[in-house]
N, CA, C and O atoms as a MOPAC input file, in Angstrom:
PM7 MOZYME 1SCF
protein

 N    -32.89600 1    26.95300 1   -10.39700 1
 C    -33.23500 1    27.76900 1    -9.26000 1
 C    -33.26300 1    26.94900 1    -7.97600 1
 O    -32.82800 1    27.42400 1    -6.92700 1
 N    -33.77500 1    25.71100 1    -8.05200 1
 C    -33.82800 1    24.84800 1    -6.88000 1
 C    -32.41500 1    24.55100 1    -6.36300 1
 O    -32.18600 1    24.51300 1    -5.15500 1
 N    -31.46900 1    24.33900 1    -7.29300 1
 C    -30.08300 1    24.06200 1    -6.93600 1
 C    -29.49100 1    25.20700 1    -6.12700 1
 O    -28.84900 1    24.97600 1    -5.10300 1
 N    -29.69700 1    26.42500 1    -6.57300 1
 C    -29.17500 1    27.60700 1    -5.87200 1
 C    -29.80900 1    27.72700 1    -4.49500 1
 O    -29.12300 1    28.04600 1    -3.52300 1
 N    -31.09700 1    27.47900 1    -4.40100 1
 C    -31.78400 1    27.54100 1    -3.11400 1
 C    -31.21600 1    26.49900 1    -2.15000 1
 O    -31.04700 1    26.78200 1    -0.96400 1
 N    -30.91600 1    25.28100 1    -2.65500 1
 C    -30.36200 1    24.23300 1    -1.80800 1
 C    -28.98900 1    24.61400 1    -1.27900 1
 O    -28.65500 1    24.30200 1    -0.13600 1
 N    -28.19700 1    25.28300 1    -2.09500 1
 C    -26.87200 1    25.71200 1    -1.65200 1
 C    -26.99700 1    26.68000 1    -0.48000 1
 O    -26.29400 1    26.54000 1     0.52100 1
 N    -27.87200 1    27.64100 1    -0.60100 1
 C    -28.02000 1    28.62800 1     0.46400 1
 C    -28.71200 1    28.03100 1     1.68800 1
 O    -28.40700 1    28.42500 1     2.81400 1
 N    -29.62100 1    27.10700 1     1.49500 1
 C    -30.31200 1    26.47800 1     2.61500 1
 C    -29.36300 1    25.55300 1     3.39100 1
 O    -29.50300 1    25.39800 1     4.60400 1
 N    -28.40800 1    24.94800 1     2.69900 1
 C    -27.49000 1    24.02500 1     3.35000 1
 C    -26.60800 1    24.72400 1     4.36800 1
 O    -26.14100 1    24.09000 1     5.31400 1
 N    -26.37400 1    26.00700 1     4.19700 1
 C    -25.48100 1    26.74600 1     5.07800 1
 C    -26.20600 1    27.45100 1     6.21500 1
 O    -25.60400 1    28.27600 1     6.90200 1
 N    -27.47200 1    27.15100 1     6.43100 1
 C    -28.22300 1    27.84800 1     7.46500 1
 C    -28.08200 1    27.21500 1     8.84000 1
 O    -28.54000 1    27.79900 1     9.82200 1
 N    -27.48000 1    26.07200 1     8.94500 1
 C    -27.27100 1    25.45300 1    10.24600 1
 C    -26.23600 1    26.26000 1    11.01500 1
 O    -25.22000 1    26.68100 1    10.46100 1
 N    -26.50600 1    26.46900 1    12.29300 1
 C    -25.56900 1    27.20600 1    13.12500 1
 C    -25.40600 1    26.49600 1    14.46300 1
 O    -26.21300 1    25.64700 1    14.84200 1
 N    -24.35700 1    26.86200 1    15.15600 1
 C    -24.13900 1    26.36700 1    16.50200 1
 C    -24.03200 1    24.86300 1    16.59000 1
 O    -23.37900 1    24.21700 1    15.77000 1
 N    -24.68800 1    24.31600 1    17.60100 1
 C    -24.61700 1    22.89500 1    17.87800 1
 C    -25.17200 1    22.05800 1    16.72900 1
 O    -24.64900 1    20.98100 1    16.44400 1
 N    -26.20700 1    22.52900 1    16.07800 1
 C    -26.80400 1    21.81400 1    14.94900 1
 C    -25.78300 1    21.62900 1    13.82400 1
 O    -25.69700 1    20.55000 1    13.23600 1
 N    -25.02100 1    22.66100 1    13.52700 1
 C    -24.00500 1    22.59900 1    12.48300 1
 C    -22.89800 1    21.61700 1    12.86100 1
 O    -22.41900 1    20.85700 1    12.02000 1
 N    -22.49800 1    21.63900 1    14.12900 1
 C    -21.44900 1    20.74100 1    14.60600 1
 C    -21.91200 1    19.28600 1    14.52000 1
 O    -21.14500 1    18.40800 1    14.12400 1
 N    -23.15000 1    19.03800 1    14.88700 1
 C    -23.69500 1    17.67900 1    14.82900 1
 C    -23.76400 1    17.18800 1    13.38700 1
 O    -23.41200 1    16.04300 1    13.10500 1
 N    -24.21300 1    18.04700 1    12.47500 1
 C    -24.26000 1    17.66100 1    11.06000 1
 C    -22.86000 1    17.39500 1    10.51900 1
 O    -22.65300 1    16.42800 1     9.78700 1
 N    -21.90000 1    18.24400 1    10.87600 1
 C    -20.52100 1    18.06400 1    10.41200 1
 C    -19.95200 1    16.75600 1    10.94100 1
 O    -19.25200 1    16.04600 1    10.21800 1
 N    -20.24600 1    16.43100 1    12.19800 1
 C    -19.77300 1    15.16100 1    12.77100 1
 C    -20.38600 1    13.98400 1    12.01800 1
 O    -19.71500 1    12.98000 1    11.78000 1
 N    -21.64700 1    14.10600 1    11.64600 1
 C    -22.30100 1    13.05000 1    10.87100 1
 C    -21.63800 1    12.84700 1     9.52300 1
 O    -21.45000 1    11.71100 1     9.08800 1
 N    -21.27700 1    13.94300 1     8.85100 1
 C    -20.58500 1    13.83800 1     7.56700 1
 C    -19.21300 1    13.18800 1     7.75800 1
 O    -18.76900 1    12.40600 1     6.91700 1
 N    -18.55100 1    13.51100 1     8.85700 1
 C    -17.23300 1    12.93300 1     9.13300 1
 C    -17.33500 1    11.43000 1     9.35500 1
 O    -16.52800 1    10.66700 1     8.82500 1
 N    -18.31700 1    11.00500 1    10.13300 1
 C    -18.52400 1     9.56900 1    10.36700 1
 C    -18.83800 1     8.87500 1     9.05000 1
 O    -18.34600 1     7.77700 1     8.79000 1
 N    -19.65300 1     9.51000 1     8.22300 1
 C    -19.98900 1     8.95000 1     6.90700 1
 C    -18.72500 1     8.78200 1     6.05300 1
 O    -18.57700 1     7.78500 1     5.34700 1
 N    -17.82000 1     9.75900 1     6.12200 1
 C    -16.56200 1     9.68600 1     5.37600 1
 C    -15.65700 1     8.57400 1     5.86500 1
 O    -15.03400 1     7.87500 1     5.06600 1
 N    -15.58300 1     8.40800 1     7.19500 1
 C    -14.76500 1     7.33300 1     7.75900 1
 C    -15.34700 1     5.97400 1     7.36600 1
 O    -14.60000 1     5.05800 1     7.02300 1
 N    -16.67100 1     5.83900 1     7.41300 1
 C    -17.31300 1     4.58400 1     6.99200 1
 C    -17.03000 1     4.29500 1     5.52100 1
 O    -16.73600 1     3.15800 1     5.15500 1
 N    -17.11900 1     5.32100 1     4.68200 1
 C    -16.86100 1     5.13200 1     3.24700 1
 C    -15.41400 1     4.71400 1     3.01500 1
 O    -15.14500 1     3.83900 1     2.19100 1
 N    -14.48600 1     5.32900 1     3.73200 1
 C    -13.07600 1     4.95600 1     3.58800 1
 C    -12.86700 1     3.51100 1     4.01900 1
 O    -12.15600 1     2.75900 1     3.35300 1
 N    -13.48500 1     3.12000 1     5.13300 1
 C    -13.33700 1     1.74900 1     5.63200 1
 C    -13.91700 1     0.73600 1     4.63700 1
 O    -13.31500 1    -0.30900 1     4.38600 1
 N    -15.07800 1     1.04800 1     4.07700 1
 C    -15.75500 1     0.11000 1     3.18000 1
 C    -15.09400 1     0.01700 1     1.80500 1
 O    -15.12700 1    -1.04000 1     1.17400 1
 N    -14.49800 1     1.10900 1     1.33600 1
 C    -14.03600 1     1.17000 1    -0.04500 1
 C    -12.52800 1     1.19000 1    -0.24200 1
 O    -12.05900 1     1.05800 1    -1.37300 1
 N    -11.76300 1     1.35000 1     0.81900 1
 C    -10.31900 1     1.53400 1     0.66900 1
 C     -9.54600 1     0.54100 1     1.53400 1
 O     -9.49200 1     0.68000 1     2.75600 1
 N     -8.94900 1    -0.46100 1     0.89000 1
 C     -8.16200 1    -1.46500 1     1.62200 1
 C     -6.97500 1    -0.82200 1     2.33300 1
 O     -6.64800 1    -1.19200 1     3.46100 1
 N     -6.33100 1     0.13900 1     1.67300 1
 C     -5.17900 1     0.79700 1     2.29300 1
 C     -5.59000 1     1.51300 1     3.58000 1
 O     -4.84700 1     1.50500 1     4.56100 1
 N     -6.76700 1     2.12900 1     3.57400 1
 C     -7.25300 1     2.79600 1     4.78600 1
 C     -7.46600 1     1.77500 1     5.90300 1
 O     -7.07600 1     2.01500 1     7.04500 1
 N     -8.07400 1     0.65300 1     5.58200 1
 C     -8.30700 1    -0.38100 1     6.60100 1
 C     -6.98800 1    -0.87000 1     7.19400 1
 O     -6.86000 1    -1.01100 1     8.41000 1
 N     -6.01100 1    -1.12700 1     6.32700 1
 C     -4.71100 1    -1.60800 1     6.78700 1
 C     -4.02500 1    -0.56800 1     7.67600 1
 O     -3.48600 1    -0.90400 1     8.73100 1
 N     -4.05000 1     0.67900 1     7.24800 1
 C     -3.38500 1     1.73200 1     8.01700 1
 C     -4.13000 1     2.03000 1     9.31300 1
 O     -3.50300 1     2.35100 1    10.32300 1
 N     -5.44900 1     1.93000 1     9.30300 1
 C     -6.22100 1     2.15500 1    10.52800 1
 C     -5.92800 1     1.05900 1    11.55000 1
 O     -5.76400 1     1.34600 1    12.73500 1
 N     -5.86100 1    -0.18200 1    11.10300 1
 C     -5.53900 1    -1.29100 1    12.01500 1
 C     -4.11500 1    -1.13100 1    12.54800 1
 O     -3.86700 1    -1.32500 1    13.73800 1
 N     -3.18600 1    -0.77900 1    11.66500 1
 C     -1.80200 1    -0.54100 1    12.10600 1
 C     -1.75000 1     0.60300 1    13.12100 1
 O     -1.00000 1     0.53300 1    14.09400 1
 N     -2.54000 1     1.65000 1    12.89900 1
 C     -2.56800 1     2.78600 1    13.82400 1
 C     -3.11200 1     2.36300 1    15.18600 1
 O     -2.58100 1     2.76400 1    16.22100 1
 N     -4.16400 1     1.55800 1    15.18500 1
 C     -4.72400 1     1.07600 1    16.46500 1
 C     -3.68100 1     0.26400 1    17.22100 1
 O     -3.49900 1     0.45100 1    18.42400 1
 N     -2.99500 1    -0.63800 1    16.52100 1
 C     -1.94900 1    -1.43500 1    17.17100 1
 C     -0.81200 1    -0.54500 1    17.67500 1
 O     -0.29400 1    -0.75700 1    18.77100 1
 N     -0.42900 1     0.44500 1    16.87800 1
 C      0.64400 1     1.35500 1    17.27500 1
 C      0.24500 1     2.17100 1    18.50500 1
 O      1.06800 1     2.40800 1    19.38900 1
 N     -1.00900 1     2.59600 1    18.56000 1
 C     -1.48300 1     3.35800 1    19.71800 1
 C     -1.47300 1     2.47800 1    20.96600 1
 O     -1.12000 1     2.94100 1    22.05100 1
 N     -1.85600 1     1.22300 1    20.81900 1
 C     -1.80000 1     0.29300 1    21.95000 1
 C     -0.36000 1     0.14800 1    22.43600 1
 O     -0.10400 1     0.15100 1    23.64000 1
 N      0.57800 1     0.02100 1    21.50000 1
 C      1.99700 1    -0.08400 1    21.86500 1
 C      2.46100 1     1.19400 1    22.55400 1
 O      3.17200 1     1.13700 1    23.55700 1
 N      2.06300 1     2.34300 1    22.02300 1
 C      2.47600 1     3.62200 1    22.60600 1
 C      2.00300 1     3.76800 1    24.04900 1
 O      2.69500 1     4.36200 1    24.87700 1
 N      0.82300 1     3.22300 1    24.34900 1
 C      0.31300 1     3.29400 1    25.71900 1
 C      0.83600 1     2.16000 1    26.60200 1
 O      0.84200 1     2.28300 1    27.82600 1
 N      1.27400 1     1.06100 1    25.98900 1
 C      1.73300 1    -0.09300 1    26.75200 1
 C      3.15800 1     0.06300 1    27.27000 1
 O      3.51000 1    -0.49000 1    28.31300 1
 N      3.96400 1     0.80700 1    26.54800 1
 C      5.36500 1     0.96300 1    26.93500 1
 C      5.54400 1     2.23600 1    27.75700 1
 O      4.69000 1     3.12300 1    27.75600 1
 N      6.65700 1     2.30300 1    28.44700 1
 C      6.92400 1     3.40600 1    29.36500 1
 C      7.51900 1     4.60600 1    28.62400 1
 O      8.73300 1     4.80800 1    28.60900 1
 N      6.63800 1     5.39200 1    28.01300 1
 C      7.05300 1     6.60600 1    27.32800 1
 C      6.53600 1     7.81800 1    28.08400 1
 O      5.53300 1     7.74600 1    28.79400 1
 N      7.23400 1     8.92700 1    27.92100 1
 C      6.75700 1    10.17600 1    28.49700 1
 C      5.63100 1    10.75300 1    27.63700 1
 O      5.32900 1    10.24600 1    26.55700 1
 N      5.02900 1    11.80900 1    28.13800 1
 C      3.89800 1    12.43100 1    27.45100 1
 C      4.26800 1    12.89300 1    26.04400 1
 O      3.53800 1    12.62000 1    25.09100 1
 N      5.39200 1    13.58900 1    25.90700 1
 C      5.77600 1    14.12400 1    24.59500 1
 C      6.09200 1    13.01300 1    23.59900 1
 O      5.73100 1    13.09700 1    22.42500 1
 N      6.76700 1    11.97800 1    24.07800 1
 C      7.06700 1    10.85200 1    23.19600 1
 C      5.77100 1    10.17800 1    22.74400 1
 O      5.60100 1     9.86400 1    21.56600 1
 N      4.86900 1     9.96300 1    23.68800 1
 C      3.59500 1     9.31700 1    23.36500 1
 C      2.79300 1    10.16300 1    22.37400 1
 O      2.18200 1     9.62300 1    21.45200 1
 N      2.79200 1    11.46800 1    22.55600 1
 C      2.08000 1    12.36200 1    21.62000 1
 C      2.67000 1    12.26800 1    20.21600 1
 O      1.93200 1    12.22900 1    19.23200 1
 N      3.99500 1    12.23100 1    20.12100 1
 C      4.62900 1    12.10000 1    18.80900 1
 C      4.32200 1    10.75200 1    18.16300 1
 O      4.04200 1    10.68700 1    16.96600 1
 N      4.37300 1     9.68800 1    18.93900 1
 C      4.09000 1     8.35500 1    18.41000 1
 C      2.65600 1     8.26700 1    17.88600 1
 O      2.42200 1     7.82400 1    16.76200 1
 N      1.71100 1     8.68900 1    18.70500 1
 C      0.30300 1     8.60600 1    18.31200 1
 C     -0.01000 1     9.60200 1    17.20000 1
 O     -0.70600 1     9.27000 1    16.24000 1
 N      0.50100 1    10.81100 1    17.33100 1
 C      0.24600 1    11.83000 1    16.30500 1
 C      0.76200 1    11.42300 1    14.94100 1
 O      0.11400 1    11.68500 1    13.92800 1
 N      1.91800 1    10.78500 1    14.90400 1
 C      2.49100 1    10.39800 1    13.60700 1
 C      1.66300 1     9.32500 1    12.91500 1
 O      1.49300 1     9.37100 1    11.69700 1
 N      1.14100 1     8.35500 1    13.67400 1
 C      0.32600 1     7.32200 1    13.02300 1
 C     -1.05800 1     7.85100 1    12.65700 1
 O     -1.64500 1     7.42300 1    11.66300 1
 N     -1.57600 1     8.77500 1    13.45600 1
 C     -2.86200 1     9.39100 1    13.09900 1
 C     -2.71200 1    10.23400 1    11.82900 1
 O     -3.62700 1    10.30300 1    11.00800 1
 N     -1.55400 1    10.87100 1    11.67700 1
 C     -1.30500 1    11.65300 1    10.46300 1
 C     -1.31100 1    10.76200 1     9.22500 1
 O     -1.79800 1    11.17800 1     8.17300 1
 N     -0.78800 1     9.56500 1     9.32800 1
 C     -0.83100 1     8.61400 1     8.20100 1
 C     -2.27900 1     8.33100 1     7.81500 1
 O     -2.62100 1     8.34400 1     6.63200 1
 N     -3.12400 1     8.07600 1     8.80200 1
 C     -4.53700 1     7.77200 1     8.53700 1
 C     -5.23100 1     8.97900 1     7.90300 1
 O     -6.01300 1     8.82500 1     6.96500 1
 N     -4.94700 1    10.17000 1     8.41200 1
 C     -5.55300 1    11.39000 1     7.87000 1
 C     -5.14900 1    11.60600 1     6.41700 1
 O     -5.99300 1    11.90500 1     5.57200 1
 N     -3.86000 1    11.45500 1     6.12600 1
 C     -3.38500 1    11.66000 1     4.75400 1
 C     -3.95500 1    10.59100 1     3.83000 1
 O     -4.23900 1    10.87800 1     2.66700 1
 N     -4.12900 1     9.37200 1     4.31700 1
 C     -4.74300 1     8.31700 1     3.50300 1
 C     -6.18600 1     8.67300 1     3.15500 1
 O     -6.62400 1     8.43300 1     2.03000 1
 N     -6.92200 1     9.23700 1     4.09600 1
 C     -8.29800 1     9.65900 1     3.80600 1
 C     -8.29000 1    10.74900 1     2.73300 1
 O     -9.10900 1    10.71800 1     1.81400 1
 N     -7.38100 1    11.70100 1     2.84300 1
 C     -7.29400 1    12.75600 1     1.82400 1
 C     -6.91100 1    12.17700 1     0.46300 1
 O     -7.45800 1    12.58400 1    -0.56200 1
 N     -5.97600 1    11.23100 1     0.45200 1
 C     -5.60300 1    10.57300 1    -0.79800 1
 C     -6.79500 1     9.83600 1    -1.40400 1
 O     -7.01600 1     9.89100 1    -2.61300 1
 N     -7.55600 1     9.15100 1    -0.56300 1
 C     -8.73600 1     8.43300 1    -1.05300 1
 C     -9.76700 1     9.40500 1    -1.62000 1
 O    -10.42900 1     9.10500 1    -2.61400 1
 N     -9.90200 1    10.57000 1    -0.98700 1
 C    -10.83000 1    11.58300 1    -1.49200 1
 C    -10.38800 1    12.09100 1    -2.86000 1
 O    -11.21600 1    12.26700 1    -3.75400 1
 N     -9.09500 1    12.32500 1    -3.02600 1
 C     -8.57000 1    12.75200 1    -4.32800 1
 C     -8.85500 1    11.68800 1    -5.37800 1
 O     -9.31800 1    12.00100 1    -6.47500 1
 N     -8.57900 1    10.43700 1    -5.04500 1
 C     -8.82000 1     9.34700 1    -5.99300 1
 C    -10.29600 1     9.24300 1    -6.36100 1
 O    -10.62800 1     9.00600 1    -7.52300 1
 N    -11.17900 1     9.41500 1    -5.39100 1
 C    -12.61700 1     9.33700 1    -5.66400 1
 C    -13.05600 1    10.44900 1    -6.61000 1
 O    -13.84600 1    10.20900 1    -7.52300 1
 N    -12.55700 1    11.64900 1    -6.40300 1
 C    -12.93400 1    12.76800 1    -7.27900 1
 C    -12.39800 1    12.54000 1    -8.68600 1
 O    -13.10500 1    12.76900 1    -9.66800 1
 N    -11.15000 1    12.08900 1    -8.78700 1
 C    -10.56600 1    11.82700 1   -10.10800 1
 C    -11.35500 1    10.73300 1   -10.82000 1
 O    -11.65500 1    10.85800 1   -12.00800 1
 N    -11.69200 1     9.66500 1   -10.10500 1
 C    -12.46200 1     8.58000 1   -10.71300 1
 C    -13.86300 1     9.03900 1   -11.10400 1
 O    -14.41800 1     8.55200 1   -12.08900 1
 N    -14.43500 1     9.95800 1   -10.35600 1
 C    -15.76500 1    10.50500 1   -10.65600 1
 C    -15.76300 1    11.28700 1   -11.95600 1
 O    -16.73300 1    11.26200 1   -12.71400 1
 N    -14.64900 1    11.98800 1   -12.20600 1
 C    -14.55700 1    12.82300 1   -13.40400 1
 C    -14.56000 1    11.97600 1   -14.66000 1
 O    -15.17100 1    12.35600 1   -15.65900 1
 N    -13.89100 1    10.83500 1   -14.62800 1
 C    -13.88700 1     9.98200 1   -15.81600 1
 C    -12.89200 1     8.85700 1   -15.69700 1
 O    -11.92900 1     8.93500 1   -14.93400 1
 N    -13.13400 1     7.80300 1   -16.46100 1
 C    -12.25700 1     6.62900 1   -16.39200 1
 C    -11.15000 1     6.67000 1   -17.44600 1
 O    -10.19900 1     5.89200 1   -17.37000 1
 N    -11.26000 1     7.56300 1   -18.42100 1
 C    -10.21600 1     7.63400 1   -19.43900 1
 C     -8.95900 1     8.26600 1   -18.83900 1
 O     -9.03300 1     9.09000 1   -17.92800 1
 N     -7.79700 1     7.85900 1   -19.37500 1
 C     -6.53700 1     8.36000 1   -18.84500 1
 C     -6.37500 1     9.83500 1   -19.20100 1
 O     -6.63200 1    10.26200 1   -20.32600 1
 N     -5.94300 1    10.58900 1   -18.20500 1
 C     -5.55800 1    11.98400 1   -18.42500 1
 C     -4.32700 1    12.24100 1   -17.57600 1
 O     -4.27000 1    11.82500 1   -16.41900 1
 N     -3.34600 1    12.92100 1   -18.14300 1
 C     -2.09000 1    13.16900 1   -17.44100 1
 C     -2.30600 1    13.84800 1   -16.08000 1
 O     -1.65700 1    13.48100 1   -15.10100 1
 N     -3.19600 1    14.81300 1   -16.01400 1
 C     -3.43500 1    15.52300 1   -14.74700 1
 C     -4.10100 1    14.61400 1   -13.70900 1
 O     -3.81600 1    14.71700 1   -12.51600 1
 N     -4.98000 1    13.73400 1   -14.16400 1
 C     -5.60300 1    12.78800 1   -13.24400 1
 C     -4.55500 1    11.83600 1   -12.66700 1
 O     -4.53200 1    11.57900 1   -11.46400 1
 N     -3.70200 1    11.32500 1   -13.52900 1
 C     -2.62600 1    10.44700 1   -13.07700 1
 C     -1.68600 1    11.16600 1   -12.11700 1
 O     -1.25200 1    10.60000 1   -11.11400 1
 N     -1.38100 1    12.41100 1   -12.43600 1
 C     -0.50400 1    13.19900 1   -11.57200 1
 C     -1.13700 1    13.41400 1   -10.19900 1
 O     -0.46000 1    13.30600 1    -9.17700 1
 N     -2.43100 1    13.71700 1   -10.17500 1
 C     -3.12500 1    13.93900 1    -8.90200 1
 C     -3.08500 1    12.67700 1    -8.04200 1
 O     -2.80900 1    12.74300 1    -6.84400 1
 N     -3.36000 1    11.53700 1    -8.65500 1
 C     -3.33400 1    10.28100 1    -7.91000 1
 C     -1.92200 1     9.95100 1    -7.42700 1
 O     -1.74100 1     9.51000 1    -6.29200 1
 N     -0.92200 1    10.16400 1    -8.28900 1
 C      0.46400 1     9.89800 1    -7.90400 1
 C      0.90900 1    10.80900 1    -6.76200 1
 O      1.61600 1    10.36600 1    -5.85800 1
 N      0.50400 1    12.07300 1    -6.79600 1
 C      0.87800 1    13.00200 1    -5.73000 1
 C      0.20900 1    12.62500 1    -4.41200 1
 O      0.82600 1    12.72800 1    -3.35200 1
 N     -1.03600 1    12.19300 1    -4.47200 1
 C     -1.71000 1    11.73200 1    -3.26300 1
 C     -1.00900 1    10.52300 1    -2.67600 1
 O     -0.82500 1    10.42900 1    -1.46300 1
 N     -0.61800 1     9.60000 1    -3.53700 1
 C      0.10400 1     8.41500 1    -3.09800 1
 C      1.45500 1     8.79900 1    -2.49700 1
 O      1.87200 1     8.23800 1    -1.48400 1
 N      2.13100 1     9.74900 1    -3.11900 1
 C      3.41900 1    10.22100 1    -2.60000 1
 C      3.24800 1    10.85400 1    -1.21900 1
 O      4.10100 1    10.68100 1    -0.34900 1
 N      2.16300 1    11.57800 1    -1.01600 1
 C      1.90400 1    12.18000 1     0.28700 1
 C      1.74700 1    11.11000 1     1.36200 1
 O      2.24400 1    11.26300 1     2.47800 1
 N      1.05700 1    10.03200 1     1.02300 1
 C      0.89700 1     8.92100 1     1.97400 1
 C      2.25700 1     8.29900 1     2.28000 1
 O      2.58900 1     8.06600 1     3.44200 1
 N      3.04000 1     8.03200 1     1.24100 1
 C      4.36200 1     7.43200 1     1.43500 1
 C      5.24200 1     8.30300 1     2.33100 1
 O      5.86400 1     7.80000 1     3.26700 1
 N      5.29500 1     9.59600 1     2.05100 1
 C      6.12300 1    10.49200 1     2.85500 1
 C      5.65200 1    10.54200 1     4.30800 1
 O      6.46600 1    10.64800 1     5.22500 1
 N      4.35100 1    10.46600 1     4.51200 1
 C      3.81600 1    10.47200 1     5.86700 1
 C      4.17100 1     9.17900 1     6.59300 1
 O      4.49700 1     9.20400 1     7.78000 1
 N      4.11200 1     8.06200 1     5.89500 1
 C      4.52600 1     6.78600 1     6.50100 1
 C      6.00800 1     6.83200 1     6.85900 1
 O      6.40000 1     6.39000 1     7.93900 1
 N      6.83300 1     7.36400 1     5.95700 1
 C      8.27000 1     7.47100 1     6.24300 1
 C      8.52600 1     8.38200 1     7.44100 1
 O      9.39800 1     8.09500 1     8.26200 1
 N      7.78400 1     9.46300 1     7.54500 1
 C      7.90800 1    10.36000 1     8.69900 1
 C      7.54500 1     9.62100 1     9.98600 1
 O      8.26100 1     9.72300 1    10.98300 1
 N      6.44200 1     8.88000 1     9.96900 1
 C      6.02500 1     8.12800 1    11.15200 1
 C      7.08300 1     7.08800 1    11.52700 1
 O      7.40700 1     6.92900 1    12.70400 1
 N      7.61600 1     6.38700 1    10.54100 1
 C      8.65500 1     5.39100 1    10.81700 1
 C      9.90300 1     6.05300 1    11.40400 1
 O     10.52600 1     5.50900 1    12.31600 1
 N     10.25800 1     7.20600 1    10.89100 1
 C     11.40300 1     7.94800 1    11.42400 1
 C     11.16400 1     8.33900 1    12.87700 1
 O     12.03600 1     8.14700 1    13.72400 1
 N      9.99500 1     8.88100 1    13.16600 1
 C      9.65900 1     9.28500 1    14.54400 1
 C      9.68500 1     8.07100 1    15.47100 1
 O     10.28400 1     8.12100 1    16.54600 1
 N      9.04100 1     6.99100 1    15.06100 1
 C      9.02400 1     5.78300 1    15.89000 1
 C     10.43700 1     5.25100 1    16.08400 1
 O     10.81700 1     4.87600 1    17.19400 1
 N     11.20900 1     5.21800 1    15.01400 1
 C     12.58500 1     4.72700 1    15.10900 1
 C     13.43900 1     5.56300 1    16.04300 1
 O     14.17800 1     5.01800 1    16.86300 1
 N     13.34700 1     6.87000 1    15.93200 1
 C     14.15000 1     7.74900 1    16.78700 1
 C     13.73800 1     7.63700 1    18.25100 1
 O     14.59500 1     7.61100 1    19.13400 1
 N     12.44500 1     7.57100 1    18.51300 1
 C     11.98600 1     7.46400 1    19.89600 1
 C     12.37800 1     6.11400 1    20.48800 1
 O     12.83700 1     6.04800 1    21.62800 1
 N     12.20100 1     5.04300 1    19.72800 1
 C     12.59300 1     3.73200 1    20.23900 1
 C     14.09500 1     3.65300 1    20.44100 1
 O     14.55900 1     3.10300 1    21.43900 1
 N     14.85400 1     4.19400 1    19.50800 1
 C     16.31400 1     4.18000 1    19.63000 1
 C     16.74400 1     4.96500 1    20.86500 1
 O     17.55700 1     4.47900 1    21.65200 1
 N     16.21000 1     6.16900 1    21.04500 1
 C     16.62600 1     6.97300 1    22.18700 1
 C     16.13800 1     6.39200 1    23.51400 1
 O     16.77100 1     6.58700 1    24.55100 1
 N     15.03100 1     5.69200 1    23.47800 1
 C     14.45900 1     5.15200 1    24.70600 1
 C     15.09900 1     3.82300 1    25.11100 1
 O     15.33700 1     3.58000 1    26.29400 1
 N     15.37600 1     2.96900 1    24.13000 1
 C     15.84100 1     1.62100 1    24.44800 1
 C     17.30100 1     1.37400 1    24.15600 1
 O     17.88200 1     0.46200 1    24.74400 1
 N     17.91800 1     2.13000 1    23.28700 1
 C     19.31600 1     1.86000 1    22.89300 1
 C     20.27800 1     2.88600 1    23.46900 1
 O     21.48900 1     2.66900 1    23.43400 1
 N     19.79800 1     3.94600 1    23.97300 1
 C     20.65400 1     5.04100 1    24.41200 1
 C     20.95400 1     4.98300 1    25.86500 1
 O     21.66700 1     5.84200 1    26.38300 1

């Protein structure tokens, strides 16, 4: 009964209070990713450097948005992949085909997002500097 009451009580926050709590959970998630996921740390540092480059060079607004958006998407997908891995690991350490598939699909999503970002960066740099 206490569990059910906690579920309903957790959803009673409204307005600014709810937004503040949600922001706190988000910060907690980013901290957990930074502390527990080497890939997240590497991609976050790469994203910061890429954003500095995007602002340092003479790009237009749309180009800059694509450059920054693509690297931020990599970081976002990495956080989602890390969340999938954490849930799978929470369920159990024994091998299960579906668990392996979930982790592999999360990893594939990160790879495809990195390839997309590299494509966007390559096309913008090519059109800006080689064309």
